[in-house]
Jmol script that loads the backbone (N, CA, C; Angstrom):
load data "model"
ATOM      1  N   MET A   1     -19.542 -42.533 -19.364  1.00  0.00           N
ATOM      2  CA  MET A   1     -19.999 -42.636 -18.004  1.00  0.00           C
ATOM      3  C   MET A   1     -21.362 -41.948 -17.912  1.00  0.00           C
ATOM      4  N   SER A   2     -22.319 -42.639 -17.296  1.00  0.00           N
ATOM      5  CA  SER A   2     -23.645 -42.060 -17.142  1.00  0.00           C
ATOM      6  C   SER A   2     -24.100 -42.189 -15.703  1.00  0.00           C
ATOM      7  N   LEU A   3     -25.197 -41.535 -15.400  1.00  0.00           N
ATOM      8  CA  LEU A   3     -25.741 -41.623 -14.051  1.00  0.00           C
ATOM      9  C   LEU A   3     -26.333 -42.988 -13.766  1.00  0.00           C
ATOM     10  N   ARG A   4     -26.517 -43.781 -14.782  1.00  0.00           N
ATOM     11  CA  ARG A   4     -27.126 -45.099 -14.607  1.00  0.00           C
ATOM     12  C   ARG A   4     -26.136 -46.243 -14.835  1.00  0.00           C
ATOM     13  N   ASP A   5     -24.846 -46.023 -14.596  1.00  0.00           N
ATOM     14  CA  ASP A   5     -23.882 -47.118 -14.676  1.00  0.00           C
ATOM     15  C   ASP A   5     -24.298 -48.190 -13.674  1.00  0.00           C
ATOM     16  N   PRO A   6     -24.105 -49.472 -14.012  1.00  0.00           N
ATOM     17  CA  PRO A   6     -24.477 -50.532 -13.064  1.00  0.00           C
ATOM     18  C   PRO A   6     -23.732 -50.362 -11.737  1.00  0.00           C
ATOM     19  N   ARG A   7     -24.476 -50.462 -10.661  1.00  0.00           N
ATOM     20  CA  ARG A   7     -23.896 -50.287  -9.325  1.00  0.00           C
ATOM     21  C   ARG A   7     -23.727 -51.626  -8.648  1.00  0.00           C
ATOM     22  N   GLN A   8     -22.684 -51.707  -7.830  1.00  0.00           N
ATOM     23  CA  GLN A   8     -22.406 -52.905  -7.057  1.00  0.00           C
ATOM     24  C   GLN A   8     -22.553 -52.555  -5.574  1.00  0.00           C
ATOM     25  N   THR A   9     -23.372 -53.302  -4.842  1.00  0.00           N
ATOM     26  CA  THR A   9     -23.516 -53.088  -3.412  1.00  0.00           C
ATOM     27  C   THR A   9     -22.266 -53.609  -2.725  1.00  0.00           C
ATOM     28  N   VAL A  10     -21.664 -52.776  -1.894  1.00  0.00           N
ATOM     29  CA  VAL A  10     -20.421 -53.128  -1.202  1.00  0.00           C
ATOM     30  C   VAL A  10     -20.454 -52.554   0.210  1.00  0.00           C
ATOM     31  N   LEU A  11     -19.471 -52.905   0.990  1.00  0.00           N
ATOM     32  CA  LEU A  11     -19.210 -52.250   2.273  1.00  0.00           C
ATOM     33  C   LEU A  11     -17.705 -52.083   2.348  1.00  0.00           C
ATOM     34  N   LEU A  12     -17.237 -50.896   1.950  1.00  0.00           N
ATOM     35  CA  LEU A  12     -15.814 -50.584   1.935  1.00  0.00           C
ATOM     36  C   LEU A  12     -15.554 -49.407   2.864  1.00  0.00           C
ATOM     37  N   HIS A  13     -14.454 -49.470   3.590  1.00  0.00           N
ATOM     38  CA  HIS A  13     -14.071 -48.353   4.437  1.00  0.00           C
ATOM     39  C   HIS A  13     -13.249 -47.380   3.600  1.00  0.00           C
ATOM     40  N   ALA A  14     -13.501 -46.089   3.816  1.00  0.00           N
ATOM     41  CA  ALA A  14     -12.815 -45.063   3.044  1.00  0.00           C
ATOM     42  C   ALA A  14     -12.668 -43.811   3.887  1.00  0.00           C
ATOM     43  N   SER A  15     -11.937 -42.854   3.357  1.00  0.00           N
ATOM     44  CA  SER A  15     -11.910 -41.522   3.947  1.00  0.00           C
ATOM     45  C   SER A  15     -11.983 -40.507   2.814  1.00  0.00           C
ATOM     46  N   PHE A  16     -12.691 -39.416   3.079  1.00  0.00           N
ATOM     47  CA  PHE A  16     -12.872 -38.344   2.103  1.00  0.00           C
ATOM     48  C   PHE A  16     -12.221 -37.085   2.649  1.00  0.00           C
ATOM     49  N   ALA A  17     -11.636 -36.306   1.759  1.00  0.00           N
ATOM     50  CA  ALA A  17     -11.043 -35.035   2.184  1.00  0.00           C
ATOM     51  C   ALA A  17     -11.012 -34.059   1.024  1.00  0.00           C
ATOM     52  N   VAL A  18     -11.302 -32.802   1.333  1.00  0.00           N
ATOM     53  CA  VAL A  18     -11.049 -31.723   0.389  1.00  0.00           C
ATOM     54  C   VAL A  18      -9.542 -31.571   0.378  1.00  0.00           C
ATOM     55  N   PRO A  19      -8.893 -31.419  -0.795  1.00  0.00           N
ATOM     56  CA  PRO A  19      -7.432 -31.312  -0.801  1.00  0.00           C
ATOM     57  C   PRO A  19      -6.920 -30.313   0.236  1.00  0.00           C
ATOM     58  N   GLY A  20      -6.032 -30.807   1.097  1.00  0.00           N
ATOM     59  CA  GLY A  20      -5.463 -29.979   2.153  1.00  0.00           C
ATOM     60  C   GLY A  20      -6.306 -29.915   3.411  1.00  0.00           C
ATOM     61  N   GLY A  21      -7.498 -30.512   3.391  1.00  0.00           N
ATOM     62  CA  GLY A  21      -8.388 -30.470   4.551  1.00  0.00           C
ATOM     63  C   GLY A  21      -8.340 -31.759   5.352  1.00  0.00           C
ATOM     64  N   PRO A  22      -9.053 -31.783   6.486  1.00  0.00           N
ATOM     65  CA  PRO A  22      -9.072 -32.985   7.317  1.00  0.00           C
ATOM     66  C   PRO A  22      -9.873 -34.109   6.662  1.00  0.00           C
ATOM     67  N   ALA A  23      -9.463 -35.340   6.918  1.00  0.00           N
ATOM     68  CA  ALA A  23     -10.148 -36.503   6.365  1.00  0.00           C
ATOM     69  C   ALA A  23     -11.342 -36.881   7.235  1.00  0.00           C
ATOM     70  N   VAL A  24     -12.380 -37.407   6.591  1.00  0.00           N
ATOM     71  CA  VAL A  24     -13.591 -37.862   7.262  1.00  0.00           C
ATOM     72  C   VAL A  24     -13.766 -39.346   6.946  1.00  0.00           C
ATOM     73  N   ASP A  25     -13.924 -40.179   7.980  1.00  0.00           N
ATOM     74  CA  ASP A  25     -14.157 -41.605   7.756  1.00  0.00           C
ATOM     75  C   ASP A  25     -15.513 -41.826   7.105  1.00  0.00           C
ATOM     76  N   ALA A  26     -15.588 -42.839   6.241  1.00  0.00           N
ATOM     77  CA  ALA A  26     -16.828 -43.115   5.514  1.00  0.00           C
ATOM     78  C   ALA A  26     -16.975 -44.610   5.273  1.00  0.00           C
ATOM     79  N   ARG A  27     -18.228 -44.998   5.002  1.00  0.00           N
ATOM     80  CA  ARG A  27     -18.549 -46.369   4.589  1.00  0.00           C
ATOM     81  C   ARG A  27     -19.167 -46.295   3.204  1.00  0.00           C
ATOM     82  N   VAL A  28     -18.491 -46.845   2.221  1.00  0.00           N
ATOM     83  CA  VAL A  28     -19.015 -46.879   0.861  1.00  0.00           C
ATOM     84  C   VAL A  28     -20.046 -47.991   0.794  1.00  0.00           C
ATOM     85  N   ARG A  29     -21.266 -47.637   0.378  1.00  0.00           N
ATOM     86  CA  ARG A  29     -22.371 -48.599   0.324  1.00  0.00           C
ATOM     87  C   ARG A  29     -22.615 -49.146  -1.074  1.00  0.00           C
ATOM     88  N   ASN A  30     -22.366 -48.346  -2.105  1.00  0.00           N
ATOM     89  CA  ASN A  30     -22.426 -48.865  -3.467  1.00  0.00           C
ATOM     90  C   ASN A  30     -21.464 -48.084  -4.335  1.00  0.00           C
ATOM     91  N   ILE A  31     -21.049 -48.737  -5.411  1.00  0.00           N
ATOM     92  CA  ILE A  31     -20.025 -48.138  -6.262  1.00  0.00           C
ATOM     93  C   ILE A  31     -20.273 -48.579  -7.706  1.00  0.00           C
ATOM     94  N   SER A  32     -19.928 -47.714  -8.634  1.00  0.00           N
ATOM     95  CA  SER A  32     -19.992 -48.042 -10.059  1.00  0.00           C
ATOM     96  C   SER A  32     -18.702 -47.538 -10.680  1.00  0.00           C
ATOM     97  N   SER A  33     -18.553 -47.724 -11.978  1.00  0.00           N
ATOM     98  CA  SER A  33     -17.337 -47.241 -12.630  1.00  0.00           C
ATOM     99  C   SER A  33     -17.286 -45.711 -12.640  1.00  0.00           C
ATOM    100  N   GLY A  34     -18.438 -45.062 -12.450  1.00  0.00           N
ATOM    101  CA  GLY A  34     -18.476 -43.609 -12.514  1.00  0.00           C
ATOM    102  C   GLY A  34     -18.617 -42.882 -11.194  1.00  0.00           C
ATOM    103  N   GLY A  35     -18.928 -43.614 -10.096  1.00  0.00           N
ATOM    104  CA  GLY A  35     -19.102 -42.922  -8.823  1.00  0.00           C
ATOM    105  C   GLY A  35     -19.449 -43.869  -7.692  1.00  0.00           C
ATOM    106  N   LEU A  36     -19.784 -43.278  -6.548  1.00  0.00           N
ATOM    107  CA  LEU A  36     -20.116 -44.076  -5.375  1.00  0.00           C
ATOM    108  C   LEU A  36     -21.109 -43.341  -4.496  1.00  0.00           C
ATOM    109  N   MET A  37     -21.712 -44.095  -3.586  1.00  0.00           N
ATOM    110  CA  MET A  37     -22.565 -43.530  -2.539  1.00  0.00           C
ATOM    111  C   MET A  37     -21.995 -43.999  -1.220  1.00  0.00           C
ATOM    112  N   ALA A  38     -21.882 -43.081  -0.262  1.00  0.00           N
ATOM    113  CA  ALA A  38     -21.288 -43.422   1.021  1.00  0.00           C
ATOM    114  C   ALA A  38     -22.042 -42.769   2.166  1.00  0.00           C
ATOM    115  N   GLU A  39     -21.871 -43.351   3.348  1.00  0.00           N
ATOM    116  CA  GLU A  39     -22.378 -42.775   4.589  1.00  0.00           C
ATOM    117  C   GLU A  39     -21.190 -42.164   5.317  1.00  0.00           C
ATOM    118  N   CYS A  40     -21.319 -40.899   5.712  1.00  0.00           N
ATOM    119  CA  CYS A  40     -20.252 -40.246   6.470  1.00  0.00           C
ATOM    120  C   CYS A  40     -20.766 -38.918   7.006  1.00  0.00           C
ATOM    121  N   ARG A  41     -19.948 -38.276   7.770  1.00  0.00           N
ATOM    122  CA  ARG A  41     -20.300 -36.972   8.336  1.00  0.00           C
ATOM    123  C   ARG A  41     -19.553 -35.856   7.601  1.00  0.00           C
ATOM    124  N   TYR A  42     -19.568 -35.925   6.275  1.00  0.00           N
ATOM    125  CA  TYR A  42     -18.931 -34.901   5.456  1.00  0.00           C
ATOM    126  C   TYR A  42     -19.746 -33.622   5.550  1.00  0.00           C
ATOM    127  N   ARG A  43     -19.113 -32.535   5.878  1.00  0.00           N
ATOM    128  CA  ARG A  43     -19.822 -31.267   6.059  1.00  0.00           C
ATOM    129  C   ARG A  43     -19.459 -30.231   5.005  1.00  0.00           C
ATOM    130  N   GLY A  44     -19.153 -30.698   3.817  1.00  0.00           N
ATOM    131  CA  GLY A  44     -18.828 -29.782   2.732  1.00  0.00           C
ATOM    132  C   GLY A  44     -20.061 -29.435   1.926  1.00  0.00           C
ATOM    133  N   ASN A  45     -19.852 -29.143   0.660  1.00  0.00           N
ATOM    134  CA  ASN A  45     -20.925 -28.711  -0.230  1.00  0.00           C
ATOM    135  C   ASN A  45     -20.944 -29.528  -1.511  1.00  0.00           C
ATOM    136  N   GLU A  46     -22.101 -29.540  -2.166  1.00  0.00           N
ATOM    137  CA  GLU A  46     -22.169 -30.130  -3.493  1.00  0.00           C
ATOM    138  C   GLU A  46     -21.207 -29.362  -4.390  1.00  0.00           C
ATOM    139  N   GLY A  47     -20.522 -30.082  -5.260  1.00  0.00           N
ATOM    140  CA  GLY A  47     -19.558 -29.459  -6.159  1.00  0.00           C
ATOM    141  C   GLY A  47     -18.139 -29.447  -5.621  1.00  0.00           C
ATOM    142  N   ASP A  48     -17.931 -29.817  -4.341  1.00  0.00           N
ATOM    143  CA  ASP A  48     -16.574 -29.879  -3.791  1.00  0.00           C
ATOM    144  C   ASP A  48     -15.777 -30.959  -4.507  1.00  0.00           C
ATOM    145  N   HIS A  49     -14.533 -30.653  -4.830  1.00  0.00           N
ATOM    146  CA  HIS A  49     -13.628 -31.662  -5.381  1.00  0.00           C
ATOM    147  C   HIS A  49     -12.961 -32.342  -4.191  1.00  0.00           C
ATOM    148  N   ILE A  50     -13.054 -33.677  -4.115  1.00  0.00           N
ATOM    149  CA  ILE A  50     -12.523 -34.394  -2.962  1.00  0.00           C
ATOM    150  C   ILE A  50     -11.582 -35.511  -3.374  1.00  0.00           C
ATOM    151  N   GLU A  51     -10.734 -35.881  -2.421  1.00  0.00           N
ATOM    152  CA  GLU A  51      -9.853 -37.033  -2.567  1.00  0.00           C
ATOM    153  C   GLU A  51     -10.472 -38.170  -1.772  1.00  0.00           C
ATOM    154  N   ILE A  52     -10.457 -39.367  -2.350  1.00  0.00           N
ATOM    155  CA  ILE A  52     -11.071 -40.531  -1.729  1.00  0.00           C
ATOM    156  C   ILE A  52      -9.993 -41.585  -1.545  1.00  0.00           C
ATOM    157  N   ALA A  53      -9.812 -42.031  -0.316  1.00  0.00           N
ATOM    158  CA  ALA A  53      -8.870 -43.112  -0.026  1.00  0.00           C
ATOM    159  C   ALA A  53      -9.688 -44.342   0.335  1.00  0.00           C
ATOM    160  N   LEU A  54      -9.747 -45.310  -0.569  1.00  0.00           N
ATOM    161  CA  LEU A  54     -10.446 -46.568  -0.308  1.00  0.00           C
ATOM    162  C   LEU A  54      -9.463 -47.515   0.357  1.00  0.00           C
ATOM    163  N   ARG A  55      -9.724 -47.865   1.606  1.00  0.00           N
ATOM    164  CA  ARG A  55      -8.812 -48.707   2.362  1.00  0.00           C
ATOM    165  C   ARG A  55      -8.565 -50.019   1.622  1.00  0.00           C
ATOM    166  N   GLY A  56      -7.296 -50.283   1.326  1.00  0.00           N
ATOM    167  CA  GLY A  56      -6.926 -51.504   0.637  1.00  0.00           C
ATOM    168  C   GLY A  56      -7.068 -51.446  -0.872  1.00  0.00           C
ATOM    169  N   HIS A  57      -7.559 -50.333  -1.422  1.00  0.00           N
ATOM    170  CA  HIS A  57      -7.791 -50.260  -2.861  1.00  0.00           C
ATOM    171  C   HIS A  57      -7.126 -49.070  -3.527  1.00  0.00           C
ATOM    172  N   GLY A  58      -6.636 -48.120  -2.783  1.00  0.00           N
ATOM    173  CA  GLY A  58      -5.956 -46.988  -3.388  1.00  0.00           C
ATOM    174  C   GLY A  58      -6.741 -45.689  -3.310  1.00  0.00           C
ATOM    175  N   ASP A  59      -6.230 -44.685  -4.020  1.00  0.00           N
ATOM    176  CA  ASP A  59      -6.802 -43.339  -3.967  1.00  0.00           C
ATOM    177  C   ASP A  59      -7.517 -42.992  -5.263  1.00  0.00           C
ATOM    178  N   LEU A  60      -8.606 -42.246  -5.111  1.00  0.00           N
ATOM    179  CA  LEU A  60      -9.404 -41.769  -6.235  1.00  0.00           C
ATOM    180  C   LEU A  60      -9.698 -40.291  -6.012  1.00  0.00           C
ATOM    181  N   ALA A  61     -10.210 -39.630  -7.034  1.00  0.00           N
ATOM    182  CA  ALA A  61     -10.629 -38.232  -6.912  1.00  0.00           C
ATOM    183  C   ALA A  61     -11.985 -38.084  -7.570  1.00  0.00           C
ATOM    184  N   GLY A  62     -12.775 -37.152  -7.055  1.00  0.00           N
ATOM    185  CA  GLY A  62     -14.094 -36.938  -7.623  1.00  0.00           C
ATOM    186  C   GLY A  62     -14.736 -35.668  -7.123  1.00  0.00           C
ATOM    187  N   THR A  63     -15.989 -35.483  -7.525  1.00  0.00           N
ATOM    188  CA  THR A  63     -16.762 -34.302  -7.167  1.00  0.00           C
ATOM    189  C   THR A  63     -18.018 -34.743  -6.433  1.00  0.00           C
ATOM    190  N   VAL A  64     -18.334 -34.045  -5.352  1.00  0.00           N
ATOM    191  CA  VAL A  64     -19.552 -34.350  -4.596  1.00  0.00           C
ATOM    192  C   VAL A  64     -20.739 -33.967  -5.469  1.00  0.00           C
ATOM    193  N   ALA A  65     -21.554 -34.959  -5.851  1.00  0.00           N
ATOM    194  CA  ALA A  65     -22.700 -34.730  -6.728  1.00  0.00           C
ATOM    195  C   ALA A  65     -23.949 -34.359  -5.934  1.00  0.00           C
ATOM    196  N   TRP A  66     -24.107 -34.943  -4.734  1.00  0.00           N
ATOM    197  CA  TRP A  66     -25.272 -34.644  -3.901  1.00  0.00           C
ATOM    198  C   TRP A  66     -24.975 -34.971  -2.443  1.00  0.00           C
ATOM    199  N   LEU A  67     -25.709 -34.324  -1.546  1.00  0.00           N
ATOM    200  CA  LEU A  67     -25.615 -34.549  -0.102  1.00  0.00           C
ATOM    201  C   LEU A  67     -27.019 -34.691   0.458  1.00  0.00           C
ATOM    202  N   ARG A  68     -27.265 -35.735   1.251  1.00  0.00           N
ATOM    203  CA  ARG A  68     -28.560 -35.938   1.917  1.00  0.00           C
ATOM    204  C   ARG A  68     -28.287 -36.512   3.294  1.00  0.00           C
ATOM    205  N   CYS A  69     -28.582 -35.778   4.341  1.00  0.00           N
ATOM    206  CA  CYS A  69     -28.353 -36.216   5.731  1.00  0.00           C
ATOM    207  C   CYS A  69     -26.902 -36.667   5.873  1.00  0.00           C
ATOM    208  N   ASP A  70     -26.682 -37.922   6.221  1.00  0.00           N
ATOM    209  CA  ASP A  70     -25.324 -38.442   6.383  1.00  0.00           C
ATOM    210  C   ASP A  70     -24.889 -39.302   5.202  1.00  0.00           C
ATOM    211  N   ARG A  71     -25.409 -39.024   4.024  1.00  0.00           N
ATOM    212  CA  ARG A  71     -25.028 -39.740   2.806  1.00  0.00           C
ATOM    213  C   ARG A  71     -24.605 -38.741   1.740  1.00  0.00           C
ATOM    214  N   LEU A  72     -23.734 -39.200   0.861  1.00  0.00           N
ATOM    215  CA  LEU A  72     -23.346 -38.356  -0.258  1.00  0.00           C
ATOM    216  C   LEU A  72     -23.046 -39.203  -1.468  1.00  0.00           C
ATOM    217  N   GLY A  73     -23.185 -38.599  -2.616  1.00  0.00           N
ATOM    218  CA  GLY A  73     -22.846 -39.234  -3.880  1.00  0.00           C
ATOM    219  C   GLY A  73     -21.644 -38.533  -4.471  1.00  0.00           C
ATOM    220  N   VAL A  74     -20.741 -39.306  -5.022  1.00  0.00           N
ATOM    221  CA  VAL A  74     -19.520 -38.758  -5.617  1.00  0.00           C
ATOM    222  C   VAL A  74     -19.409 -39.259  -7.049  1.00  0.00           C
ATOM    223  N   MET A  75     -19.096 -38.351  -7.965  1.00  0.00           N
ATOM    224  CA  MET A  75     -18.827 -38.703  -9.350  1.00  0.00           C
ATOM    225  C   MET A  75     -17.310 -38.649  -9.534  1.00  0.00           C
ATOM    226  N   PHE A  76     -16.719 -39.776  -9.953  1.00  0.00           N
ATOM    227  CA  PHE A  76     -15.267 -39.839 -10.128  1.00  0.00           C
ATOM    228  C   PHE A  76     -14.815 -38.938 -11.266  1.00  0.00           C
ATOM    229  N   ASP A  77     -13.592 -38.406 -11.136  1.00  0.00           N
ATOM    230  CA  ASP A  77     -13.003 -37.610 -12.210  1.00  0.00           C
ATOM    231  C   ASP A  77     -12.759 -38.462 -13.450  1.00  0.00           C
ATOM    232  N   GLU A  78     -12.316 -39.685 -13.240  1.00  0.00           N
ATOM    233  CA  GLU A  78     -12.045 -40.629 -14.328  1.00  0.00           C
ATOM    234  C   GLU A  78     -12.778 -41.925 -14.013  1.00  0.00           C
ATOM    235  N   PRO A  79     -13.363 -42.587 -15.020  1.00  0.00           N
ATOM    236  CA  PRO A  79     -14.002 -43.878 -14.757  1.00  0.00           C
ATOM    237  C   PRO A  79     -12.979 -44.875 -14.209  1.00  0.00           C
ATOM    238  N   ILE A  80     -13.435 -45.753 -13.326  1.00  0.00           N
ATOM    239  CA  ILE A  80     -12.555 -46.771 -12.767  1.00  0.00           C
ATOM    240  C   ILE A  80     -12.918 -48.137 -13.337  1.00  0.00           C
ATOM    241  N   ASP A  81     -11.998 -49.064 -13.241  1.00  0.00           N
ATOM    242  CA  ASP A  81     -12.256 -50.451 -13.635  1.00  0.00           C
ATOM    243  C   ASP A  81     -12.867 -51.128 -12.406  1.00  0.00           C
ATOM    244  N   LEU A  82     -14.179 -51.143 -12.362  1.00  0.00           N
ATOM    245  CA  LEU A  82     -14.896 -51.665 -11.198  1.00  0.00           C
ATOM    246  C   LEU A  82     -14.602 -53.138 -10.970  1.00  0.00           C
ATOM    247  N   ALA A  83     -14.542 -53.924 -12.022  1.00  0.00           N
ATOM    248  CA  ALA A  83     -14.270 -55.354 -11.873  1.00  0.00           C
ATOM    249  C   ALA A  83     -12.903 -55.578 -11.234  1.00  0.00           C
ATOM    250  N   ALA A  84     -11.900 -54.820 -11.642  1.00  0.00           N
ATOM    251  CA  ALA A  84     -10.559 -54.969 -11.064  1.00  0.00           C
ATOM    252  C   ALA A  84     -10.548 -54.527  -9.607  1.00  0.00           C
ATOM    253  N   LEU A  85     -11.252 -53.463  -9.300  1.00  0.00           N
ATOM    254  CA  LEU A  85     -11.299 -52.986  -7.916  1.00  0.00           C
ATOM    255  C   LEU A  85     -11.948 -54.015  -7.005  1.00  0.00           C
ATOM    256  N   LEU A  86     -13.029 -54.625  -7.444  1.00  0.00           N
ATOM    257  CA  LEU A  86     -13.743 -55.590  -6.613  1.00  0.00           C
ATOM    258  C   LEU A  86     -13.034 -56.942  -6.564  1.00  0.00           C
ATOM    259  N   ARG A  87     -12.218 -57.230  -7.561  1.00  0.00           N
ATOM    260  CA  ARG A  87     -11.477 -58.489  -7.607  1.00  0.00           C
ATOM    261  C   ARG A  87     -10.275 -58.463  -6.669  1.00  0.00           C
ATOM    262  N   ARG A  88      -9.759 -57.276  -6.405  1.00  0.00           N
ATOM    263  CA  ARG A  88      -8.542 -57.118  -5.616  1.00  0.00           C
ATOM    264  C   ARG A  88      -8.790 -57.513  -4.167  1.00  0.00           C
ATOM    265  N   PRO A  89      -8.047 -58.469  -3.636  1.00  0.00           N
ATOM    266  CA  PRO A  89      -8.283 -58.902  -2.260  1.00  0.00           C
ATOM    267  C   PRO A  89      -7.778 -57.880  -1.250  1.00  0.00           C
ATOM    268  N   VAL A  90      -8.659 -57.445  -0.385  1.00  0.00           N
ATOM    269  CA  VAL A  90      -8.295 -56.484   0.650  1.00  0.00           C
ATOM    270  C   VAL A  90      -7.384 -57.145   1.674  1.00  0.00           C
ATOM    271  N   ALA A  91      -7.577 -58.425   1.951  1.00  0.00           N
ATOM    272  CA  ALA A  91      -6.802 -59.119   2.972  1.00  0.00           C
ATOM    273  C   ALA A  91      -5.308 -59.096   2.663  1.00  0.00           C
ATOM    274  N   SER A  92      -4.930 -58.990   1.393  1.00  0.00           N
ATOM    275  CA  SER A  92      -3.509 -58.974   1.055  1.00  0.00           C
ATOM    276  C   SER A  92      -2.832 -57.703   1.541  1.00  0.00           C
ATOM    277  N   GLN A  93      -3.602 -56.679   1.874  1.00  0.00           N
ATOM    278  CA  GLN A  93      -3.053 -55.430   2.365  1.00  0.00           C
ATOM    279  C   GLN A  93      -2.787 -55.457   3.868  1.00  0.00           C
ATOM    280  N   ILE A  94      -3.264 -56.494   4.539  1.00  0.00           N
ATOM    281  CA  ILE A  94      -3.144 -56.586   5.983  1.00  0.00           C
ATOM    282  C   ILE A  94      -1.945 -57.460   6.319  1.00  0.00           C
ATOM    283  N   GLU A  95      -1.169 -57.028   7.319  1.00  0.00           N
ATOM    284  CA  GLU A  95      -0.019 -57.822   7.720  1.00  0.00           C
ATOM    285  C   GLU A  95      -0.490 -59.143   8.309  1.00  0.00           C
ATOM    286  N   PRO A  96       0.204 -60.234   7.976  1.00  0.00           N
ATOM    287  CA  PRO A  96      -0.214 -61.523   8.527  1.00  0.00           C
ATOM    288  C   PRO A  96      -0.022 -61.549  10.037  1.00  0.00           C
ATOM    289  N   THR A  97      -0.895 -62.245  10.705  1.00  0.00           N
ATOM    290  CA  THR A  97      -0.792 -62.366  12.155  1.00  0.00           C
ATOM    291  C   THR A  97      -0.185 -63.716  12.502  1.00  0.00           C
ATOM    292  N   VAL A  98       0.417 -63.778  13.665  1.00  0.00           N
ATOM    293  CA  VAL A  98       0.996 -65.025  14.138  1.00  0.00           C
ATOM    294  C   VAL A  98      -0.139 -65.874  14.690  1.00  0.00           C
ATOM    295  N   PRO A  99      -0.287 -67.113  14.207  1.00  0.00           N
ATOM    296  CA  PRO A  99      -1.383 -67.935  14.713  1.00  0.00           C
ATOM    297  C   PRO A  99      -1.174 -68.274  16.182  1.00  0.00           C
ATOM    298  N   ARG A 100      -2.257 -68.272  16.920  1.00  0.00           N
ATOM    299  CA  ARG A 100      -2.202 -68.615  18.335  1.00  0.00           C
ATOM    300  C   ARG A 100      -2.331 -70.120  18.476  1.00  0.00           C
ATOM    301  N   PRO A 101      -1.592 -70.691  19.449  1.00  0.00           N
ATOM    302  CA  PRO A 101      -1.735 -72.136  19.641  1.00  0.00           C
ATOM    303  C   PRO A 101      -3.128 -72.443  20.173  1.00  0.00           C
ATOM    304  N   PRO A 102      -3.635 -73.623  19.868  1.00  0.00           N
ATOM    305  CA  PRO A 102      -4.968 -73.966  20.371  1.00  0.00           C
ATOM    306  C   PRO A 102      -4.961 -74.026  21.896  1.00  0.00           C
ATOM    307  N   THR A 103      -6.046 -73.584  22.476  1.00  0.00           N
ATOM    308  CA  THR A 103      -6.158 -73.627  23.926  1.00  0.00           C
ATOM    309  C   THR A 103      -6.927 -74.869  24.337  1.00  0.00           C
ATOM    310  N   ARG A 104      -6.576 -75.370  25.499  1.00  0.00           N
ATOM    311  CA  ARG A 104      -7.274 -76.540  26.015  1.00  0.00           C
ATOM    312  C   ARG A 104      -8.373 -76.065  26.935  1.00  0.00           C
ATOM    313  N   ALA A 105      -9.471 -76.727  26.851  1.00  0.00           N
ATOM    314  CA  ALA A 105     -10.588 -76.384  27.735  1.00  0.00           C
ATOM    315  C   ALA A 105     -10.221 -76.776  29.164  1.00  0.00           C
ATOM    316  N   TRP A 106     -10.539 -75.915  30.100  1.00  0.00           N
ATOM    317  CA  TRP A 106     -10.262 -76.188  31.504  1.00  0.00           C
ATOM    318  C   TRP A 106     -11.492 -76.802  32.128  1.00  0.00           C
ATOM    319  N   ARG A 107     -11.272 -77.886  32.859  1.00  0.00           N
ATOM    320  CA  ARG A 107     -12.364 -78.531  33.582  1.00  0.00           C
ATOM    321  C   ARG A 107     -11.952 -78.688  35.036  1.00  0.00           C
ATOM    322  N   PRO A 108     -12.879 -78.439  35.933  1.00  0.00           N
ATOM    323  CA  PRO A 108     -12.523 -78.633  37.342  1.00  0.00           C
ATOM    324  C   PRO A 108     -12.292 -80.122  37.623  1.00  0.00           C
ATOM    325  N   ALA A 109     -11.421 -80.373  38.577  1.00  0.00           N
ATOM    326  CA  ALA A 109     -11.125 -81.765  38.940  1.00  0.00           C
ATOM    327  C   ALA A 109     -12.343 -82.416  39.584  1.00  0.00           C
ATOM    328  N   LEU A 110     -12.481 -83.683  39.349  1.00  0.00           N
ATOM    329  CA  LEU A 110     -13.582 -84.457  39.944  1.00  0.00           C
ATOM    330  C   LEU A 110     -13.067 -85.075  41.237  1.00  0.00           C
ATOM    331  N   HIS A 111     -13.710 -84.769  42.343  1.00  0.00           N
ATOM    332  CA  HIS A 111     -13.297 -85.298  43.641  1.00  0.00           C
ATOM    333  C   HIS A 111     -14.353 -86.286  44.116  1.00  0.00           C
ATOM    334  N   CYS A 112     -13.899 -87.494  44.446  1.00  0.00           N
ATOM    335  CA  CYS A 112     -14.813 -88.515  44.962  1.00  0.00           C
ATOM    336  C   CYS A 112     -14.612 -88.646  46.465  1.00  0.00           C
ATOM    337  N   ALA A 113     -15.670 -88.720  47.220  1.00  0.00           N
ATOM    338  CA  ALA A 113     -15.551 -88.822  48.676  1.00  0.00           C
ATOM    339  C   ALA A 113     -15.814 -90.223  49.142  1.00  0.00           C
TER     340      ALA A 113
END
end "model"
wireframe off; spacefill off
backbone 0.3
color backbone group
């Protein structure tokens, strides 16, 4: 794993938390097999060990590598299989909805005098 692993631009919802601490919602903007970059209001420090819950993809762990404004970089504890993560359909994690019947357009009646 290196700092220059190929990155994939994504938009994934996640939450970050220091073990035992409150979770912070985040948007993952890019990810590689070795880490990710996200936008969030994480108020911890570089070097914090955090738990990452990627909505629809499972849990990961890593270390905060850098913090800049509302962005942070995380280096995973273990490399991930990026192709498998991106191949996994998020929609399968969502409960199916009942389809709504089609609606008919309403038109006012035509009155002839």
